Backbone as ProteinMPNN parsed JSONL, in Angstrom:
{"seq_chain_A": "XXXXXXXXXXXXXXXXXXXXXXXXXXXXXXXXXXXXXXXXXXXXXXXXXXXXXXXXXXXXXXXXXXXXXXXXXXXXXXXXXXXXXXXXXXXXXXXXXXXXXXXXXXXXXXXXX", "coords_chain_A": {"N_chain_A": [[32.636, -13.962, -11.807], [32.141, -12.469, -8.782], [31.214, -13.144, -5.49], [29.628, -11.504, -4.142], [28.579, -9.903, -6.209], [26.673, -11.98, -7.487], [24.838, -12.351, -5.486], [23.878, -9.405, -5.564], [22.632, -9.514, -7.939], [20.487, -11.321, -7.401], [18.873, -9.88, -5.603], [15.773, -8.563, -4.532], [13.928, -6.129, -6.562], [13.591, -3.047, -5.97], [10.426, -1.818, -4.582], [8.427, 0.215, -6.705], [6.798, 2.977, -5.284], [5.255, 4.894, -6.492], [4.026, 4.143, -8.732], [2.68, 1.895, -8.109], [1.506, 1.262, -5.194], [0.459, -0.842, -3.774], [0.301, -4.118, -2.162], [-0.606, -7.339, -3.616], [-2.373, -10.051, -2.467], [-4.171, -13.314, -2.469], [-6.631, -12.928, -1.548], [-6.551, -10.483, -0.267], [-5.743, -6.951, -0.616], [-2.899, -5.255, 0.358], [-1.486, -2.602, 2.361], [1.109, -0.616, 3.141], [1.548, 2.18, 5.355], [2.667, 5.458, 6.081], [2.129, 7.937, 8.889], [1.653, 11.119, 8.169], [1.93, 13.236, 10.232], [2.585, 12.009, 12.927], [4.309, 10.183, 12.12], [3.886, 7.367, 12.657], [3.793, 3.957, 11.738], [1.789, 1.847, 9.488], [0.184, -1.311, 9.076], [-2.345, -2.466, 6.61], [-4.614, -4.631, 5.678], [-7.172, -5.109, 3.057], [-9.773, -6.608, 2.454], [-10.76, -8.415, -0.369], [-13.045, -9.263, -0.91], [-14.953, -8.365, 0.81], [-14.337, -5.727, 1.546], [-13.852, -4.076, -0.499], [-15.412, -2.201, -3.12], [-17.69, -2.786, -6.031], [-17.163, -0.344, -8.517], [-17.217, 2.318, -11.033], [-15.311, 4.42, -13.18], [-14.304, 6.906, -15.031], [-15.764, 5.613, -17.248], [-15.221, 3.106, -17.082], [-15.61, -0.191, -15.792], [-14.633, -1.288, -12.332], [-13.195, -2.049, -9.152], [-13.298, -0.299, -6.092], [-11.647, 1.196, -3.648], [-11.896, 2.561, -0.508], [-10.147, 3.833, 2.361], [-9.999, 4.443, 5.907], [-7.316, 5.512, 8.059], [-6.547, 5.79, 11.613], [-4.221, 6.288, 14.14], [-2.517, 5.081, 17.083], [-0.984, 6.967, 18.215], [-1.78, 9.573, 17.496], [-4.298, 11.737, 16.532], [-4.534, 12.071, 13.684], [-5.836, 11.538, 10.713], [-5.689, 9.427, 8.158], [-6.545, 9.011, 4.797], [-7.19, 6.852, 2.245], [-7.718, 6.197, -1.369], [-8.614, 4.153, -3.809], [-8.619, 2.953, -7.447], [-9.19, -0.204, -8.881], [-8.566, -2.212, -11.666], [-10.651, -4.866, -13.38], [-9.45, -7.217, -12.79], [-7.812, -6.525, -10.815], [-5.52, -4.805, -11.039], [-3.959, -1.983, -10.224], [-4.951, 1.073, -11.015], [-5.586, 3.897, -10.362], [-4.591, 6.005, -7.694], [-4.765, 7.614, -4.509], [-3.466, 9.436, -1.349], [-3.982, 10.715, 1.743], [-2.703, 12.658, 4.265], [-0.778, 11.184, 4.858], [1.755, 8.541, 4.058], [2.572, 6.278, 1.194], [4.537, 3.534, 2.236], [7.302, 1.109, 1.948], [6.825, -2.398, 1.995], [9.458, -3.444, 3.442], [10.52, -0.988, 4.437], [8.256, -0.622, 6.584], [8.691, -2.801, 7.971], [11.475, -2.439, 9.073], [11.001, 0.087, 10.308], [9.009, -0.712, 12.364], [10.972, -2.619, 13.489], [12.461, -0.618, 15.172], [10.877, 0.251, 17.15]], "CA_chain_A": [[31.82, -12.993, -10.892], [32.539, -12.527, -7.377], [29.993, -13.809, -4.75], [28.846, -10.181, -3.727], [27.891, -9.739, -7.458], [25.869, -12.956, -7.784], [23.858, -11.846, -4.522], [22.943, -8.361, -5.838], [21.91, -9.927, -9.184], [19.1, -12.045, -7.244], [18.013, -8.994, -4.854], [14.604, -8.029, -5.213], [13.974, -4.75, -7.172], [12.765, -2.17, -4.736], [9.012, -1.394, -5.396], [7.812, 1.76, -7.033], [5.442, 3.169, -4.878], [4.691, 6.1, -7.437], [3.22, 3.291, -9.795], [1.611, 0.807, -7.371], [1.702, 1.136, -3.653], [-0.059, -2.198, -2.822], [0.801, -5.401, -2.331], [-1.713, -7.933, -3.559], [-2.662, -11.576, -2.09], [-5.121, -14.133, -3.465], [-7.747, -12.549, -1.016], [-6.491, -9.001, 0.322], [-5.138, -5.628, -0.911], [-1.885, -5.0, 1.674], [-0.887, -1.418, 2.132], [2.011, -0.056, 4.201], [1.508, 3.516, 5.161], [3.319, 6.32, 7.344], [1.674, 9.252, 9.288], [2.856, 12.544, 7.808], [1.97, 14.108, 11.51], [3.627, 11.528, 14.243], [5.385, 8.892, 11.583], [3.414, 6.091, 12.971], [3.533, 3.099, 10.485], [0.854, 0.596, 9.63], [-0.04, -2.247, 8.081], [-3.721, -2.722, 6.44], [-4.946, -5.655, 4.946], [-8.239, -4.756, 2.942], [-9.968, -8.004, 2.025], [-11.336, -7.962, -1.683], [-14.719, -9.71, -0.914], [-15.953, -7.473, 1.744], [-14.004, -4.132, 2.135], [-13.774, -3.349, -1.667], [-16.777, -2.213, -3.811], [-17.592, -2.265, -7.293], [-17.302, 1.043, -9.122], [-17.083, 2.996, -12.279], [-14.504, 5.671, -13.046], [-13.968, 7.139, -16.467], [-16.333, 4.89, -18.221], [-14.736, 1.597, -16.714], [-15.942, -0.786, -14.325], [-13.628, -2.2, -11.594], [-13.185, -1.944, -8.018], [-12.971, 1.267, -5.73], [-11.129, 1.074, -2.197], [-11.715, 3.861, 0.456], [-10.033, 3.335, 3.801], [-9.3, 5.445, 6.827], [-6.461, 4.887, 8.974], [-6.217, 6.3, 12.832], [-3.313, 5.547, 14.862], [-2.719, 5.202, 18.538], [-0.045, 8.294, 18.681], [-2.046, 10.878, 17.583], [-5.733, 11.838, 15.999], [-4.408, 12.208, 12.569], [-6.773, 10.766, 9.83], [-4.998, 9.009, 6.895], [-7.627, 8.424, 3.893], [-6.679, 6.222, 1.006], [-8.625, 5.82, -2.115], [-7.596, 3.84, -5.021], [-9.531, 2.175, -8.07], [-8.606, -1.22, -9.525], [-9.465, -2.751, -12.993], [-11.583, -6.037, -12.836], [-8.375, -7.95, -12.392], [-7.104, -6.014, -9.534], [-4.7, -3.843, -11.522], [-3.934, -0.556, -9.774], [-5.279, 2.051, -12.24], [-5.43, 5.014, -9.777], [-4.448, 5.996, -6.08], [-4.251, 8.996, -3.736], [-3.175, 9.254, -0.047], [-4.045, 12.213, 2.198], [-2.605, 12.568, 5.528], [0.322, 10.01, 5.092], [2.651, 8.288, 2.796], [3.034, 5.043, 1.097], [5.971, 3.058, 2.161], [7.52, -0.378, 1.064], [7.351, -3.585, 3.122], [10.927, -3.292, 4.143], [10.602, 0.153, 5.441], [7.607, -1.137, 7.261], [9.419, -3.681, 9.25], [12.404, -1.81, 9.462], [10.383, 1.01, 11.161], [8.61, -1.609, 13.388], [12.026, -2.867, 14.79], [12.949, 0.349, 15.931], [10.029, 0.819, 17.953]], "C_chain_A": [[32.187, -13.33, -9.439], [31.117, -12.783, -6.678], [29.036, -12.614, -4.406], [27.951, -10.074, -4.892], [26.669, -10.762, -7.819], [24.437, -12.315, -6.712], [22.898, -10.459, -4.687], [22.133, -8.743, -7.083], [20.405, -10.608, -8.788], [18.542, -11.0, -6.197], [16.853, -8.523, -5.376], [14.57, -6.597, -5.588], [13.073, -3.975, -6.298], [11.388, -1.59, -5.358], [9.074, -0.062, -5.746], [6.847, 2.237, -6.713], [4.727, 4.279, -5.899], [3.706, 5.223, -8.346], [2.277, 2.244, -9.011], [2.165, 0.471, -6.011], [1.471, -0.012, -3.276], [0.45, -3.457, -3.241], [-0.608, -6.421, -2.298], [-1.601, -9.564, -3.176], [-3.845, -12.039, -2.924], [-6.607, -13.347, -2.703], [-7.602, -10.885, -0.304], [-5.878, -8.023, -0.685], [-4.235, -5.197, 0.452], [-1.255, -3.558, 1.166], [0.142, -1.349, 3.448], [1.994, 1.5, 4.087], [2.081, 4.166, 6.784], [2.549, 7.536, 7.765], [2.517, 10.063, 8.866], [2.931, 13.4, 9.186], [3.013, 13.415, 12.512], [4.537, 10.543, 13.788], [5.145, 7.791, 12.113], [3.223, 5.22, 11.694], [2.302, 2.179, 10.57], [0.607, -0.38, 8.607], [-1.393, -2.345, 7.696], [-3.759, -3.671, 5.265], [-6.502, -5.107, 4.387], [-8.832, -5.928, 2.099], [-10.988, -7.5, 0.765], [-12.865, -8.421, -1.774], [-15.491, -9.001, 0.018], [-15.64, -6.193, 2.0], [-13.906, -3.422, 0.349], [-15.111, -3.423, -2.582], [-16.347, -2.028, -5.063], [-17.884, -0.847, -7.747], [-17.099, 1.155, -10.486], [-16.148, 4.244, -12.331], [-14.09, 5.696, -14.483], [-14.531, 6.233, -17.329], [-16.172, 3.479, -18.005], [-15.137, 1.057, -15.657], [-14.805, -1.438, -13.586], [-13.953, -2.019, -10.291], [-12.64, -0.771, -7.231], [-12.535, 0.766, -3.981], [-11.241, 2.463, -1.539], [-11.647, 3.219, 1.817], [-9.542, 4.691, 4.52], [-8.649, 4.712, 7.77], [-6.45, 5.769, 10.119], [-5.303, 5.604, 13.226], [-3.469, 5.59, 16.269], [-1.856, 6.358, 19.025], [-0.538, 9.233, 18.424], [-3.534, 10.842, 16.498], [-5.707, 11.73, 14.464], [-5.306, 11.296, 11.816], [-6.1, 10.646, 8.599], [-6.373, 8.571, 6.02], [-6.586, 7.906, 2.464], [-7.689, 5.856, 0.334], [-7.969, 5.25, -3.375], [-8.617, 3.12, -5.799], [-8.44, 1.194, -8.866], [-9.212, -1.943, -10.751], [-9.939, -4.379, -12.244], [-10.521, -7.122, -12.442], [-7.214, -7.53, -11.178], [-5.681, -5.207, -9.754], [-4.938, -2.58, -11.346], [-4.141, 0.367, -11.181], [-4.962, 3.708, -11.641], [-5.3, 5.124, -8.308], [-4.251, 7.483, -5.567], [-4.283, 8.789, -2.257], [-3.288, 10.867, 0.804], [-3.865, 12.148, 4.088], [-1.545, 11.637, 6.263], [0.961, 9.873, 3.553], [2.781, 6.899, 2.634], [4.194, 4.848, 1.37], [5.997, 1.606, 1.787], [7.137, -1.161, 2.414], [8.2, -3.534, 4.046], [10.948, -2.258, 4.908], [9.538, -0.236, 6.74], [8.245, -1.703, 8.395], [10.427, -3.242, 9.688], [11.878, -0.767, 10.808], [9.883, 0.243, 12.341], [9.998, -2.015, 14.353], [12.627, -2.057, 15.492], [12.298, 0.72, 17.384], [10.006, -0.064, 19.394]], "O_chain_A": [[32.499, -14.466, -9.082], [30.053, -12.632, -7.277], [27.813, -12.755, -4.396], [26.731, -10.13, -4.742], [25.713, -10.299, -8.442], [23.341, -11.943, -7.131], [21.757, -10.285, -4.26], [21.0, -8.282, -7.22], [19.409, -10.537, -9.507], [17.432, -11.391, -5.839], [16.8, -8.094, -6.529], [15.225, -5.832, -4.881], [11.932, -4.322, -5.993], [11.318, -1.009, -6.441], [9.746, 0.749, -5.108], [5.865, 2.182, -7.454], [3.497, 4.326, -5.907], [2.607, 5.696, -8.636], [1.182, 1.899, -9.455], [3.036, -0.359, -5.75], [2.205, -0.443, -2.387], [0.901, -3.791, -4.337], [-1.452, -6.421, -1.402], [-0.683, -10.222, -3.666], [-4.392, -11.395, -3.82], [-7.611, -13.249, -3.409], [-8.588, -10.267, 0.098], [-5.487, -8.564, -1.719], [-4.808, -4.846, 1.484], [-0.727, -3.322, 0.08], [-0.041, -1.926, 4.519], [2.317, 2.089, 3.055], [2.021, 3.747, 7.941], [2.288, 8.271, 6.813], [3.741, 10.01, 8.99], [3.86, 14.195, 9.325], [4.04, 13.977, 12.892], [5.381, 10.022, 14.517], [6.095, 7.01, 12.162], [2.601, 5.647, 10.722], [1.87, 1.806, 11.66], [0.83, -0.202, 7.409], [-2.007, -2.311, 8.762], [-3.15, -3.572, 4.2], [-7.167, -4.622, 5.303], [-8.296, -6.156, 1.014], [-11.765, -6.546, 0.812], [-13.691, -7.99, -2.579], [-16.719, -9.076, -0.031], [-16.436, -5.465, 2.594], [-13.907, -2.2, 0.205], [-15.755, -4.458, -2.756], [-15.31, -1.484, -5.441], [-18.867, -0.259, -7.297], [-16.814, 0.153, -11.141], [-16.293, 5.082, -11.441], [-13.616, 4.721, -15.068], [-13.822, 5.951, -18.296], [-16.86, 2.667, -18.624], [-15.089, 1.652, -14.58], [-14.028, -2.135, -14.238], [-15.151, -1.788, -10.131], [-11.599, -0.241, -7.622], [-13.24, 0.007, -3.314], [-10.679, 3.43, -2.053], [-12.455, 2.467, 2.362], [-8.951, 5.655, 4.032], [-9.034, 3.657, 8.274], [-6.307, 6.909, 9.676], [-5.247, 4.416, 12.908], [-4.49, 6.099, 16.73], [-1.984, 6.722, 20.194], [-0.008, 10.199, 18.973], [-3.707, 9.878, 15.753], [-6.73, 11.339, 13.903], [-5.531, 10.21, 12.35], [-5.895, 11.664, 7.938], [-7.203, 7.835, 6.554], [-5.618, 8.444, 1.927], [-8.616, 5.274, 0.898], [-6.977, 5.75, -3.905], [-9.53, 2.609, -5.149], [-7.337, 1.501, -9.319], [-10.41, -2.224, -10.724], [-9.705, -4.86, -11.135], [-10.934, -7.968, -11.649], [-6.164, -8.066, -10.822], [-4.876, -5.007, -8.843], [-5.798, -1.951, -11.964], [-3.473, 0.24, -12.208], [-4.302, 4.547, -12.255], [-5.927, 4.297, -7.645], [-3.648, 8.354, -6.195], [-5.108, 7.976, -1.841], [-2.734, 11.905, 0.443], [-4.673, 11.721, 4.913], [-1.372, 11.363, 7.451], [0.861, 10.512, 2.506], [3.053, 6.199, 3.61], [5.06, 5.637, 0.991], [5.015, 0.97, 1.403], [7.137, -0.709, 3.56], [7.948, -3.559, 5.25], [11.35, -2.399, 6.063], [10.005, -0.147, 7.876], [8.33, -1.215, 9.522], [10.595, -3.528, 10.874], [12.269, -0.847, 11.972], [10.38, 0.581, 13.416], [10.103, -1.812, 15.563], [13.333, -2.45, 16.421], [12.829, 1.233, 18.37], [9.271, 0.283, 20.319]]}, "name": "protein", "num_of_chains": 1, "seq": "XXXXXXXXXXXXXXXXXXXXXXXXXXXXXXXXXXXXXXXXXXXXXXXXXXXXXXXXXXXXXXXXXXXXXXXXXXXXXXXXXXXXXXXXXXXXXXXXXXXXXXXXXXXXXXXXX"}
């Protein structure tokens, strides 16, 4: 095996945003978002203990996230809604006014500005 092949084996698999766009830490749900109107990128930490509410959906209990983001470059409002299981597994989500991006895309975009 050549050196390049070994490196590609250990590369992180690209995150599938269509299944779960959130990054979990012990205290927060982290999301990376791009505004669909102006292209501004955001990183938002939503704290589990204070910003996420208990909720019910389809007869199941869990946690509900509702977040609005407004950037510095335009007045476009980005709305993020999600529902998580009691163990914070992502069950459903949607976004209006923007799109989810990966952590890598966020840092690449921030480096350009």
